[in-house]
C-alpha positions as CSV (number, residue, x, y, z in Angstrom):
1,M,-8.3,-14.1,1.9
2,D,-6.6,-12.4,4.8
3,I,-6.9,-9.0,4.0
4,K,-3.9,-8.0,6.4
5,E,-1.5,-10.3,4.7
6,K,-2.6,-9.0,0.9
7,I,-2.1,-5.3,2.6
8,E,1.3,-6.2,3.3
9,E,2.4,-8.0,-0.2
10,I,0.7,-4.7,-1.8
11,V,2.7,-2.3,0.3
12,E,6.0,-4.3,-0.5
13,K,5.2,-4.0,-4.2
14,I,4.4,-0.4,-4.2
15,K,7.5,0.5,-2.2
16,K,9.6,-1.5,-4.7
17,N,8.2,-0.5,-8.0
18,P,7.8,3.4,-8.8
19,E,5.0,2.3,-11.7
20,I,2.8,0.6,-9.3
21,K,2.9,3.3,-7.0
22,K,2.1,5.7,-9.6
23,D,-0.6,3.5,-10.9
24,F,-2.0,3.1,-7.2
25,E,-1.9,7.2,-6.9
26,K,-3.7,7.7,-10.1
27,D,-6.4,4.6,-9.6
28,P,-6.3,2.8,-6.4
29,V,-9.1,0.7,-7.4
30,K,-7.5,-1.0,-10.7
31,A,-4.0,-0.9,-9.1
32,I,-4.8,-3.2,-6.2
33,E,-7.4,-5.6,-8.5
34,K,-4.5,-5.8,-11.1
35,L,-2.0,-6.7,-8.1
36,L,-4.4,-9.4,-6.8
37,G,-5.2,-10.6,-10.2
38,V,-9.1,-10.6,-9.2
39,D,-12.3,-8.3,-9.2
40,L,-13.2,-7.7,-5.9
41,P,-16.2,-6.3,-4.4
42,D,-16.1,-2.6,-3.5
43,D,-16.2,-2.8,-0.1
44,I,-13.3,-5.2,0.2
45,V,-11.2,-3.2,-2.2
46,E,-12.0,0.0,-0.3
47,K,-10.8,-1.9,3.0
48,V,-7.5,-2.9,1.1
49,I,-7.1,0.7,-0.1
50,D,-7.5,2.4,3.0
51,G,-5.0,-0.6,4.9
52,V,-2.1,0.0,2.2
53,K,-2.7,4.1,2.6
54,A,-2.2,3.5,6.2
55,K,0.5,1.0,6.3
56,I,2.6,3.5,3.6
57,A,2.0,6.3,5.7
58,V,3.0,4.7,8.9
59,D,6.2,3.4,7.4
60,S,7.1,6.8,5.9
61,V,6.8,8.0,9.6
62,A,9.0,5.6,10.7
63,D,11.2,6.0,8.1
64,I,11.3,10.1,8.9
65,A,11.8,9.1,12.4
66,G,14.6,6.8,11.9
67,K,16.4,9.4,9.9
68,L,15.9,12.1,13.0
69,K,17.3,9.6,15.3
70,K,20.7,10.0,13.6
71,F,20.9,13.7,14.6
72,F,20.4,13.1,18.4
């Protein structure tokens, strides 16, 4: 399993679907396992969750920066 690739897939699904985003915020472990369709060891799930949160944060900052550029 390519964790980086799975993180990208999950982030896209979370961005496109508010219900998935809500589930992820409420119970990230359950949401990730549901999206992947497998029950993973806790250490792998935690790495995926951390990666998804980091990617969402980076994307959010990039979106804000892009919007700010319009003012300059």
